[in-house]
N, C-alpha and C positions, 0 to 999 in steps of 0.2 A: 082212764085217769082224768081227774077233774082239773079245771083251770086253776092256776095259782092266782091269788089275789095280792094286792098291795099289803093287806093286813097280814097274810101269811109271810110275806117277805120281811115286813117290819118285825114280826114275832121272831123270826129266825135271826135277824140282826141283833135283836135284844138278847136272845139266848146266847149268841156268840159273844157279845160283850160281857154278859154275866159269867160265861165260862172263862173268859180271859181274866176277869177279876178274881175268880176262884183259883185259877192256876197261878196267878201272881202270888196269892197268899200261900197256897200249898207249896209252891217251889221257892218261897221266900225271895222273890225277885220284885223289882219295882218298875213303875211305868216308864221311868227315864231310861232304864236298860232296854226295855221293849221298844220304846220310841227310836232309840239309836239303832237297834238291830233292824228295824223295818225301814229305816231311812227317813225318819221324820223327827220333829222335835216334840217336846212334852205337850205344847199347845196343839199341835197337829194330831197327836194321839188322843188328847182329851176331846177334840172335836169329833173324832171317830167313835170314841167310847160313849159319847153323849148324843150320838146319832145326828150330828149337825153336818157331818161330811161322810161320804160313803167310803167303804173299804174297796180297794182295788183287788183284783184277783191275786196279783203278786204279793200285796200286803197280807192277804189272807193266808197264803202259803208260807210267807215269812213268819207270821205269828205261830203257825203250827210248828214250823222248824225251830223257832225260838224255844218252844216248850218241849221239843223232842217228840212231837206227835205227828201222825199222818192223817190224811182226810178220813181214812177208815176208822181212826180212833175218836173221831168227832163225837162229843157227848151232848150235843145240843140238838 
């Protein structure tokens, strides 16, 4: 198995954020609802979605739970 690079990680974060945007649209939910659910405010969520702040593992799982998904369902 090869070493992971920073680029690989950045790509996965970008895909995760894109997936979130798609799920928000598909499920007709908004960023304010998601921010509240994961325990931050709109600006905190925006920082994460724009890759200015990193997601914590707890937030990652809370996002999945918000959308009714599990890690096995991950599409990114």
